[in-house]
C-alpha positions as CSV (number, residue, x, y, z in Angstrom):
1,M,-100.6,30.3,175.5
2,E,-98.1,28.6,173.4
3,N,-94.7,30.3,173.3
4,D,-92.6,30.9,170.2
5,R,-95.3,29.9,167.8
6,L,-95.3,31.3,164.3
7,I,-98.5,32.8,162.7
8,E,-99.2,35.0,159.7
9,S,-100.9,38.4,159.7
10,D,-101.3,41.2,157.4
11,I,-102.0,43.7,160.1
12,P,-98.3,45.0,160.4
13,G,-98.6,45.7,156.4
14,R,-101.8,47.4,156.8
15,L,-100.4,49.7,159.5
16,D,-97.4,50.6,157.3
17,R,-99.4,51.2,154.1
18,L,-101.7,53.8,156.1
19,P,-101.1,57.4,154.7
20,W,-100.4,60.2,157.3
21,S,-103.6,61.4,158.5
22,R,-105.5,63.5,161.2
23,W,-105.5,60.1,163.5
24,H,-101.8,59.8,163.4
25,L,-101.5,63.6,164.3
26,R,-103.8,63.0,167.1
27,V,-102.0,60.0,168.4
28,I,-98.7,61.5,168.1
29,S,-99.7,64.5,169.8
30,A,-101.0,62.6,172.8
31,L,-97.8,60.7,173.0
32,S,-95.1,63.1,172.2
33,V,-96.0,65.2,175.5
34,T,-93.4,62.8,177.2
35,W,-90.2,64.6,175.8
36,F,-91.6,67.9,176.3
37,L,-92.4,67.5,179.9
38,D,-88.9,66.1,180.4
39,G,-87.3,69.1,179.0
40,L,-89.6,71.2,181.1
41,E,-88.7,69.4,184.3
42,G,-84.9,69.7,183.4
43,S,-85.2,73.2,182.9
44,L,-87.0,74.0,186.0
45,G,-84.6,71.9,188.0
46,G,-81.7,74.4,186.9
47,S,-83.9,77.7,186.5
48,L,-85.3,77.5,190.0
49,A,-82.0,76.9,191.9
50,G,-81.6,80.3,193.1
51,A,-85.2,80.2,194.5
52,L,-84.7,76.7,196.1
53,K,-81.5,78.0,197.7
54,S,-83.2,81.2,199.0
55,R,-84.8,81.5,202.4
56,G,-88.2,81.8,200.7
57,G,-87.5,78.3,199.1
58,L,-86.0,75.4,201.0
59,S,-82.6,76.7,201.8
60,F,-80.7,74.2,199.5
61,T,-76.8,74.1,199.5
62,D,-75.2,73.7,196.0
63,A,-74.4,70.0,197.0
64,Q,-77.9,69.4,198.0
65,L,-79.1,70.9,194.6
66,G,-76.8,68.6,192.7
67,L,-78.0,65.6,194.8
68,S,-81.6,66.2,194.1
69,S,-80.8,66.4,190.2
70,S,-79.0,62.9,190.5
71,F,-82.0,61.6,192.3
72,Y,-84.2,62.9,189.6
73,L,-82.0,61.0,186.8
74,G,-81.8,58.0,189.2
75,G,-85.5,57.8,189.3
76,A,-85.9,58.2,185.4
77,V,-83.4,55.2,185.2
78,L,-85.5,53.0,187.8
79,G,-88.9,54.1,186.2
80,A,-87.6,53.2,182.7
81,L,-86.6,49.8,183.7
82,L,-89.7,49.0,185.7
83,F,-92.4,50.4,183.4
84,G,-90.4,49.1,180.3
85,Y,-90.8,45.6,181.6
86,L,-94.3,46.1,182.6
87,A,-95.2,47.8,179.1
88,D,-94.1,44.6,177.4
89,R,-95.9,42.3,179.8
90,F,-99.4,44.2,180.0
91,G,-99.3,46.3,176.9
92,R,-98.5,50.0,175.8
93,R,-101.8,51.6,176.4
94,R,-102.2,50.5,180.2
95,L,-98.6,51.6,181.1
96,F,-98.7,55.2,179.2
97,T,-101.7,55.9,181.5
98,W,-100.1,54.8,184.6
99,T,-96.8,56.6,184.0
100,L,-98.6,59.9,183.2
101,L,-100.6,59.7,186.1
102,L,-97.4,59.1,188.5
103,Y,-95.8,62.1,186.9
104,L,-98.9,64.5,187.3
105,C,-99.1,63.4,190.8
106,A,-95.6,63.8,191.8
107,T,-94.7,67.1,190.1
108,A,-97.9,68.6,191.5
109,A,-96.9,67.4,195.1
110,T,-93.3,68.7,194.5
111,G,-94.7,72.4,194.7
112,L,-96.0,71.4,198.3
113,S,-92.5,70.2,199.4
114,W,-91.8,71.2,203.1
115,S,-88.2,69.9,203.5
116,I,-85.2,68.8,201.4
117,A,-86.1,65.0,202.1
118,S,-89.6,65.4,200.7
119,F,-88.5,67.5,197.8
120,T,-85.7,64.8,196.7
121,F,-88.3,62.0,197.3
122,L,-91.0,63.8,195.1
123,R,-88.3,64.3,192.3
124,I,-87.5,60.7,192.3
125,L,-91.2,59.9,191.6
126,T,-91.3,62.6,189.0
127,G,-88.4,61.0,187.3
128,A,-89.8,57.5,187.7
129,G,-92.8,58.9,185.7
130,I,-90.8,60.4,182.9
131,G,-88.3,57.4,182.5
132,G,-91.4,55.0,182.4
133,E,-93.0,57.2,179.6
134,Y,-90.0,57.1,177.5
135,A,-90.2,53.1,177.3
136,A,-93.9,52.8,176.8
137,I,-94.4,55.7,174.4
138,N,-91.3,55.3,172.2
139,S,-92.3,51.6,171.7
140,A,-96.1,52.5,171.0
141,V,-95.0,55.2,168.5
142,D,-92.7,53.0,166.4
143,E,-95.5,50.4,166.4
144,L,-98.3,52.7,165.1
145,V,-96.4,54.9,162.8
146,P,-96.0,53.8,159.0
147,A,-92.6,52.4,158.2
148,H,-91.9,55.0,155.6
149,L,-92.4,58.0,158.0
150,R,-90.9,56.3,161.3
151,G,-87.7,58.0,161.4
152,R,-88.6,61.5,160.8
153,V,-91.6,61.2,163.3
154,D,-89.4,59.7,166.0
155,L,-86.8,62.6,165.5
156,W,-89.6,65.3,165.4
157,I,-91.1,63.9,168.8
158,N,-87.6,63.9,170.3
159,A,-87.2,67.6,169.3
160,T,-90.0,68.6,171.4
161,F,-87.6,68.0,174.6
162,W,-86.0,71.5,173.6
163,G,-89.4,72.9,173.5
164,G,-89.9,72.1,177.0
165,I,-86.5,73.4,178.0
166,I,-87.5,76.9,176.5
167,L,-90.8,76.9,178.2
168,G,-89.2,76.0,181.6
169,S,-87.0,78.9,181.2
170,V,-89.8,81.3,180.5
171,V,-91.9,80.0,183.2
172,S,-89.4,80.2,185.7
173,S,-88.4,83.8,184.9
174,A,-92.0,85.0,185.0
175,F,-93.2,83.3,188.1
176,L,-90.1,84.2,190.1
177,S,-90.6,87.9,189.2
178,P,-91.5,90.1,192.1
179,H,-94.4,91.6,189.9
180,L,-96.0,88.1,189.7
181,F,-95.5,85.6,192.5
182,G,-92.0,86.2,193.7
183,Q,-89.6,83.6,194.9
184,H,-91.7,82.4,197.9
185,L,-94.5,81.2,196.1
186,G,-93.3,81.3,192.5
187,W,-91.0,78.1,192.5
188,R,-94.0,76.1,194.0
189,I,-96.4,77.2,191.2
190,A,-93.9,76.6,188.7
191,F,-93.3,73.1,189.3
192,N,-97.0,72.9,188.5
193,S,-96.6,74.4,185.1
194,G,-96.8,71.0,183.3
195,V,-99.9,69.8,185.2
196,P,-102.5,71.5,182.8
197,L,-101.0,69.9,179.7
198,G,-100.7,66.6,181.5
199,I,-104.2,66.3,182.5
200,L,-105.4,67.5,178.8
201,V,-103.0,64.8,177.3
202,L,-104.4,62.2,179.9
203,F,-107.9,62.5,178.5
204,M,-106.6,62.5,175.0
205,R,-104.9,59.1,175.5
206,R,-108.2,57.7,176.5
207,Y,-108.9,57.6,172.6
208,I,-105.6,55.8,171.8
209,P,-105.9,52.0,171.2
210,E,-103.5,49.4,172.3
211,S,-100.9,48.6,169.7
212,P,-102.2,45.9,167.3
213,R,-98.4,44.5,167.0
214,W,-98.2,43.9,170.7
215,L,-101.5,42.3,170.7
216,L,-100.4,40.0,168.0
217,S,-97.2,39.2,169.9
218,R,-99.4,38.0,172.8
219,G,-101.6,36.0,170.5
220,H,-104.7,38.3,170.8
221,T,-105.4,38.1,167.1
222,E,-109.2,38.9,167.2
223,Q,-108.6,42.2,169.5
224,A,-105.8,43.1,167.0
225,E,-108.1,42.8,164.1
226,A,-110.9,44.8,165.8
227,V,-108.3,47.6,166.5
228,M,-107.0,47.6,163.0
229,Q,-110.4,47.8,161.5
230,Q,-111.2,50.8,163.8
231,I,-108.0,52.6,162.8
232,E,-108.8,51.8,158.9
233,S,-112.2,53.3,159.5
234,E,-111.0,56.5,160.8
235,V,-107.9,57.1,158.6
236,P,-109.6,57.2,155.0
237,L,-111.9,60.1,156.2
238,G,-109.5,62.6,155.6
239,S,-106.8,60.8,153.6
240,G,-108.6,59.1,150.6
241,P,-109.0,55.3,150.2
242,L,-106.6,52.6,151.1
243,T,-105.4,51.2,147.7
244,L,-102.1,49.3,148.7
245,E,-102.5,45.6,149.3
246,A,-100.8,44.2,152.6
247,E,-98.9,41.0,152.5
248,P,-99.2,38.6,155.3
249,V,-96.1,38.3,157.3
250,P,-94.7,35.7,159.8
251,L,-94.9,36.7,163.3
252,R,-93.7,35.1,166.4
253,I,-96.0,34.8,169.3
254,E,-94.1,35.2,172.5
255,S,-95.4,35.5,176.3
256,D,-92.1,35.7,177.7
257,S,-90.9,39.4,178.0
258,S,-88.7,38.5,181.3
259,I,-85.4,40.2,181.9
260,R,-83.7,37.0,181.5
261,R,-85.4,36.7,177.8
262,L,-84.1,40.1,177.2
263,L,-80.6,39.3,178.2
264,T,-80.6,36.0,176.2
265,L,-81.4,38.1,173.0
266,L,-78.9,40.8,173.7
267,I,-75.9,38.5,174.1
268,G,-77.3,36.1,171.5
269,P,-78.4,37.0,168.1
270,Y,-78.9,40.7,168.9
271,R,-75.5,40.9,170.2
272,S,-73.8,43.4,167.8
273,R,-76.9,45.6,167.7
274,A,-76.8,45.6,171.5
275,V,-73.2,46.7,171.5
276,L,-74.0,49.4,169.0
277,C,-76.9,50.8,170.7
278,F,-74.8,51.0,173.8
279,I,-72.2,53.0,172.2
280,L,-74.7,55.3,170.4
281,M,-76.6,56.0,173.8
282,A,-73.6,56.1,176.0
283,S,-71.6,58.7,173.8
284,Q,-74.6,61.0,173.3
285,A,-75.3,60.9,177.3
286,F,-71.8,61.7,177.9
287,F,-71.9,64.6,175.3
288,Y,-74.9,66.3,176.7
289,N,-74.5,65.5,180.5
290,S,-70.9,66.7,180.4
291,V,-70.3,69.0,177.7
292,F,-73.5,70.9,177.7
293,F,-73.4,70.8,181.3
294,S,-70.2,73.0,181.3
295,L,-71.3,75.6,179.1
296,A,-72.9,77.9,181.6
297,L,-69.7,77.5,183.7
298,V,-67.7,78.7,180.7
299,L,-69.8,81.8,180.1
300,L,-69.3,82.8,183.5
301,R,-65.7,81.9,183.9
302,F,-64.0,82.8,180.7
303,Y,-66.4,85.5,179.0
304,A,-67.5,87.1,182.3
305,V,-71.2,87.0,181.3
306,P,-73.4,88.0,184.4
307,A,-75.2,85.2,185.9
308,E,-78.5,86.8,185.4
309,Q,-77.8,86.9,181.7
310,V,-76.6,83.4,181.1
311,G,-80.0,82.1,180.2
312,Y,-80.4,84.5,177.4
313,Y,-77.3,82.9,175.8
314,F,-78.8,79.5,175.8
315,I,-81.8,80.2,173.7
316,P,-80.0,80.3,170.4
317,I,-78.5,76.9,171.4
318,A,-81.8,75.4,172.6
319,V,-83.4,76.6,169.2
320,A,-80.5,74.8,167.3
321,N,-81.3,71.7,169.3
322,F,-84.8,71.9,168.4
323,L,-84.3,72.5,164.5
324,G,-81.7,69.9,164.1
325,P,-84.0,66.8,164.2
326,I,-87.0,68.8,162.5
327,V,-84.7,70.0,159.4
328,L,-82.9,66.8,159.1
329,G,-85.4,64.1,160.2
330,R,-86.7,63.4,156.6
331,L,-83.2,62.4,155.4
332,F,-83.5,59.5,157.8
333,D,-86.2,58.0,155.8
334,T,-84.9,58.8,152.4
335,L,-80.9,59.0,152.5
336,G,-81.0,56.2,155.2
337,R,-80.3,55.3,158.8
338,R,-76.7,54.2,158.5
339,Q,-75.5,57.3,156.6
340,M,-77.4,60.0,158.6
341,I,-76.8,58.7,162.1
342,A,-73.1,58.1,161.3
343,A,-72.9,61.7,159.6
344,T,-74.6,63.4,162.5
345,Y,-72.4,61.9,165.1
346,V,-69.1,62.6,163.1
347,L,-70.2,66.0,162.5
348,S,-71.0,67.0,165.9
349,G,-67.8,65.6,167.2
350,V,-65.7,67.3,164.5
351,A,-67.5,70.6,165.2
352,L,-66.9,70.3,169.0
353,F,-63.1,69.5,168.2
354,G,-62.7,72.7,166.0
355,S,-64.6,75.0,168.3
356,S,-62.7,73.8,171.3
357,W,-59.3,74.3,169.5
358,L,-60.3,77.9,168.7
359,F,-61.4,78.2,172.5
360,L,-58.1,76.9,173.7
361,H,-56.2,79.5,172.0
362,G,-58.6,82.4,172.7
363,I,-59.7,83.2,169.2
364,L,-63.3,83.2,169.7
365,S,-65.2,86.1,170.8
366,L,-68.4,85.7,172.9
367,R,-70.6,85.7,170.0
368,A,-68.5,83.5,167.9
369,Q,-68.5,80.9,170.6
370,I,-72.3,80.9,170.8
371,I,-72.2,80.5,166.8
372,C,-70.0,77.8,167.3
373,W,-71.9,75.8,170.0
374,T,-75.1,76.5,168.0
375,A,-73.8,74.8,164.9
376,T,-72.5,71.8,167.1
377,F,-75.6,71.0,168.8
378,F,-77.8,71.4,165.7
379,F,-75.9,68.1,164.6
380,A,-75.5,66.7,168.2
381,S,-79.3,66.9,168.8
382,T,-80.0,65.0,165.8
383,A,-77.5,62.2,166.6
384,A,-78.9,61.9,170.2
385,S,-82.3,61.6,168.8
386,S,-81.3,58.9,166.2
387,A,-79.8,56.7,169.1
388,Y,-83.4,56.4,170.8
389,L,-84.7,55.8,167.2
390,T,-82.2,52.9,166.7
391,V,-83.0,51.3,170.1
392,S,-86.7,51.4,169.5
393,E,-86.8,49.7,166.1
394,V,-84.1,47.1,165.9
395,F,-85.2,44.7,168.6
396,P,-88.1,42.3,168.7
397,Q,-91.7,43.0,169.6
398,S,-91.7,41.1,172.8
399,V,-89.0,43.1,174.5
400,R,-89.0,46.4,172.6
401,A,-90.1,48.7,175.5
402,S,-87.6,46.7,177.8
403,S,-85.0,47.3,175.3
404,I,-85.4,51.0,175.1
405,A,-85.4,51.2,179.1
406,F,-82.4,49.0,179.3
407,F,-80.2,51.1,176.9
408,Y,-81.6,54.5,178.2
409,A,-80.9,53.5,181.7
410,F,-77.2,51.9,181.2
411,G,-76.2,54.3,178.5
412,T,-77.2,57.2,180.5
413,L,-75.5,55.7,183.7
414,A,-72.2,55.1,181.8
415,G,-72.0,58.3,179.8
416,G,-73.6,60.8,181.9
417,A,-73.4,59.8,185.7
418,F,-70.0,61.3,186.4
419,G,-69.5,63.7,183.4
420,P,-70.9,66.8,185.1
421,L,-68.5,66.4,188.3
422,V,-65.7,65.8,186.2
423,F,-66.3,68.8,184.0
424,G,-67.1,71.0,187.0
425,H,-63.5,70.4,188.2
426,L,-62.1,70.9,184.7
427,V,-63.8,74.4,184.6
428,G,-62.6,75.2,188.1
429,G,-59.1,76.5,187.4
430,P,-58.0,79.5,185.2
431,S,-56.5,77.5,182.5
432,R,-58.3,76.4,179.5
433,T,-56.3,73.4,178.7
434,P,-58.1,70.9,181.0
435,L,-61.3,71.8,179.8
436,F,-60.0,71.4,176.2
437,L,-59.1,67.8,176.9
438,G,-62.5,67.1,178.5
439,Y,-64.2,68.6,175.2
440,L,-61.6,66.4,173.2
441,A,-63.0,63.2,174.9
442,G,-66.7,64.1,174.2
443,S,-65.5,64.9,170.5
444,G,-63.7,61.4,170.3
445,A,-66.7,59.5,171.8
446,M,-69.1,61.1,169.2
447,V,-66.7,60.5,166.2
448,A,-66.1,56.9,167.5
449,A,-69.9,56.3,167.9
450,G,-70.3,57.7,164.2
451,L,-67.8,55.2,162.9
452,A,-69.3,52.3,164.7
453,Q,-72.5,53.2,163.3
454,A,-71.1,53.4,159.7
455,M,-69.6,49.7,160.0
456,W,-72.5,48.0,162.1
457,G,-75.6,50.2,161.6
458,V,-78.7,48.8,160.5
459,N,-80.5,50.0,157.2
460,A,-83.9,50.2,159.0
461,E,-85.4,53.0,156.8
462,R,-88.9,52.3,155.3
463,K,-88.8,48.5,156.6
464,P,-91.4,47.0,158.8
465,L,-90.2,46.3,162.4
466,E,-91.0,42.5,161.9
467,A,-88.5,42.4,158.9
468,L,-85.9,44.0,161.1
469,A,-86.4,41.5,163.9
470,L,-86.6,38.5,161.6
471,T,-83.6,39.4,159.7
472,C,-81.4,39.4,162.7
473,E,-82.8,36.2,164.1
474,N,-82.4,34.1,161.1
475,R,-78.8,35.2,160.3
C-alpha cells in the first residue's frame, strides 16, 4: 500500500450526518462499559482492603495493599500503550475484543488468588485489559458518533466510571456481610462481580462493525463502503430517512502507525496540541490521584468520622462526579470546547481553593465540608472527562488510539504517580497547614490547565475529525 496518498471519500460526512438512533445507542452501550468496569475495579480495590488484610483474606499489610494498587495502575499504563499501538495497526474491532477478554480472564482469576504474588500479577493483567480498552474504545466511539454529538456522548460515557464506583461499594459491603458470604469468601466473589456484565458486552460487541474511518485510513475503501452501507441500512429504520448530502473530503492513507510516527507528529505539526493535552491530563490526574485520595484520611483525622461510616460520605461526592458530565455535557457541543473545558478546570480549581481556605481556618462543619467537596467534584469530573475528549479528537486518524494511550499513560504517571504518597504524609500530622498547601497545589494545577485551554484550546465542536487533523497539518 502506498503511504501518505490522498483520496476523497464521502464516508466521514455520511457518518456525521446520521441522526441519533437505536444503532448508536447499541454501539455506545457495548463500548462504554470500559469506564464502568474501571470504576468498579477501582472501588473494589479500596473497599475490599479490610478483607484482604484479614486472615480470611491474604493477610496483606498496608504497604502491600498500596503496592498492588500501584501495580494495577502500572498495568493500565502498559496495557494502554501496547493495545493503543495495536488498535491503530490492526483496527478497533479486533482490539476491543482482545482487551475485554483479557480483563474478564484476569479479574475472574483474581478471585482465585492464593498469595500476594499471584494477586498482584493478576491485578497487573486486569489493569492492562482496562488500559487497553481505553485506547481502543475511545477512538472507536469518536469515529462512529456524529460530530454534532461527539462532545456530550464522550462525557456521558466517561461519567459511567462513577456508576462503577458506586456499584463496587455496594457489592463489597453486601458480599462481605456475615449474613451473605463473609470475609473469607466474599472478597473472592466480589472480584467476579464484573464478569457477568463483561460476558454480556462481549456478545454485544460481535455486532459492532470496524470503524469505517480506520478502514479508509488503511486504504480499504471497498470494506469501508460496505460497512457504511450496513450502518445506513439500520439507522433510518427508527430515525427517519437520511436527507443531508455528504460532501467528499480529502483523506490521507497511511500505513505507518509506529511510535516513531507518533513522536514525529507530536514534536512537529501537533506540538502545541501535545503540550496542551499533557497539561490537561497531568493536572486532572494529580487532582484525582492526590486530592481525592486524601478525602477519606481527612474525614478520619479532622472530623473523627468512624471508619465504617466513611463510605457513606463518599456517596454524594460520587453522585456529583457522575452528574457533572451528564448535566454539562451538552454545552460542550453548543457553547464550545474552548470555553467549557477552560471554565470547568478553572471553576474546580477555584472551588477547591475556597473550600481549602475554609478548612484551614476550621470554619467548615462536616456537612459543609461534604457540600464543598460535592460542588468541587461536580466541575472537576467534567474537566477530567473533557481531557480525554480532547486527546481523542485532535490528533490524526493513523495514530488516534496511540495518542490516547500516550497521554493517558504519561499524564497519569506525571500527575498521579507520587501524589497519594505525598498527600498521605501531609495528612499524617495534626496541623491543617501542610494539607492546605497540598490542596493549593492541586487548585493551582487545575486553574493553570484551564488558562492553557483558554489560550491554546481547539474549537472542535461539531467539526469532523478529518477537518481537525487537516487544519493542524496545513498550518
